[in-house]
N, C-alpha and C positions, 0 to 999 in steps of 0.2 A: 504494500500500500504506500502511495506517495505521502510524504510528510507535509509537503507544501503544495499548494495549488492556487489557481487563479479564480477569483470570484468577483462580485460587485459590491460596492459599498451601500448603495441606497436605491430606492425604486426610481424607475424612469417610465414616462409615458410618451409615446410618439404616435403620429397619425399619417397615413397616406391615403390618397384617393385614386382609384383606377377604374376607368369606364363607369363612373357613377357609383361604384361601391366604395364604402369607407372602411378602412382597416385600422383599428385602434390597438396598438400593442402596449401592454402593461408588463413591465419587467420588475420582478421582486427578488431580493435576496431571501433565501429560505434555508432552514437547517434540517427540517423533518417534514414528513408527509402531512402531519396535522396542520402545519402552516399552509401548505399547498391547498388543502381543502378549504381552509378559511378564506384565502384569497380568491379561490374560485367562486365560492358562495357570494362573497361581497361584490365581485365583478359582475356576476350574473344578475344580482339585484340592481347594481348601478346602471347597467345597460340591459334592462329587462326586456326591451323591445327589439333587441338585436337579433339577427338571423342565426349567427353561430358564435360560439366561444371556444375556439380551438386552443390547444396549449401543449407545452412540453416542459419537462423539468429534469434537472440532473442534480443529485444530492450525494454528498460524501466526499471525503478526501480521496478515495479510490474511484470516485465517479461510478459507484456500484449500483445506485438506484436511478434508473432512467425510465421515464414514462412519457407517452405522448398520445394525443387524441385528436381525431379529425372532427369530432362533434357533428356528424351528419354530412360533412363535405365528402366528395368522392375520395375513396381510399388512396392515401399516399400524397394528397395535395396540400395538406395543412400541417398536421402534427409533426410529421417527419421533417418537413421543411423548416418549421420553427426550431426543432431540435438541431438541425444542421446549422442554423444561425448561432445557437449556443455553442456548438462544438467548433465553429469556425474560429473562436478565440480560446478554445480549450477551457471553458468555464465549468464550474461546479457550484452547488448551493444556489442555483438559479432557477426561477420559474418565469416563463413568458406566456402570457395569455393574449391571443389576438382575437379581438372581437370584430365581427364583420356585419356591416349593414349593407344588405344587397341593394344594388342600384338599378336593377332591371335588365342589365346586360350580362349575359353569360360570358365568362372569361375563357372557357375551355380548360382542359386538364393542365396543359402547360402554363397557360396564363395565370391560372389560379395558384399553382404551385409557386410561381415566381412572385406573385403578390404576397403570399404568406411569408415567403422567405425574406423579401425586401422589407416588409413591415417589421418582422422580428429583428432583422439585421440592423435596421435603423435604430431600434431601441438599444441593441447591444453596442453599437458604435457610440451612442450618446452616454452610455453608462461609465462610471468611474471604476476602473479595474483595480482590484487590490489583491495582495497575496495573503492567503490564509495558511496557517500551519497547525498541524496536529501536534499537541504536546502532552507529556506526562505532567501531572501535578504531583510533585514529590515533597514529602514531609521529611524534614531534617531535624533531628533532636541532638542537642549537644550541651555540654557543661559550659559554664561561664568562661573557664580558662581556655576554651577552644574557640571562642568567639572570633578573634582576629584571623585565625587560620581558616575557619569556615567562610567568613565573609570575603576574605581574599580569594579563596577558591571560587566562590560564586561570581564575584565581580570580574575576575580574569577570564572566566569562561562565558561571560555574557549572560548569566542566568538572571531571570527576572523574579525578584522577591514579591510575592503577592500577599503574604500574611506573616506577621511576627507575633509570637506570644511568649511572655516571660513567666517562669514559674520559680518556685523557691530553690529548685535544683539546677536550673539552667534555662535554655531557650528552645523554642520550636519555631521553625520557619517553614513556609511553603514556597516552593519555587517552581517555575515552568521550564521544562527541558525537552528538547526533541527526543523521541524514543531511541533513535540511533546513537545518541550521545550519552544516554543514561548509564549504561554499564561501565563504560570507561571512566566517566566522571565520578560515579559513586566509588569505584575502586581506587581512583586517585585520591579522593577525599579521605577514604579510610586509611590509605597508606600515610598520607600527610599527618593525620591526627592519631596515628598508631591504633586504629580501630576503636577510637572512643566516640565516634559519631555514628548514629543510626539513621539510615535512609530507607524510606518505603514509598512506593507508588500508591497514592490514595485515589486518583481519579485521572481521567483524560478530558481534554477540552480543545476547542479550536480558538486560535487568536489571530488577529490581523497584525501582520508584521510590516 
């Protein structure tokens, strides 16, 4: 699985008109299918009188969740074209819904496919692209006399400290670290502190870098 991947920072809306039909593309950053369903429901309510609401989405660091729908358009003319626009920039955690208002003129299979692709691609081109990274949330426990050694190891490795807690016996900090670096880093820290530091993975999360 990829540790880093490209996504989008915020929603985008764009619109094109072709032969009387209006295509409104709404792009959303998403992390899970529950968000997808919520955006679909809201879009259908917002454009309740539209002819079609076609969509595609890609979710996950490994781009493992991929879905698309033609929503009644001829097979292969809408959802897969919207997906192609997402994949054209190798994005993930992205949903694009293209709403169509039929204008009375049939576009044909080829024309319809181009219209959906161009509508989705316009939204993709307008989006702010960001890099996301999958990271371990690591809890590090150490005695007060190891504070300098631990903090030095974190800062020189570029670790991001997200939480610090002090107890009567020492400190506990949580840091973010890419999975591929965890084993080497934890071993190095253990060697530096003569095994007096305890590290454990407590969660995984996605961060924008």
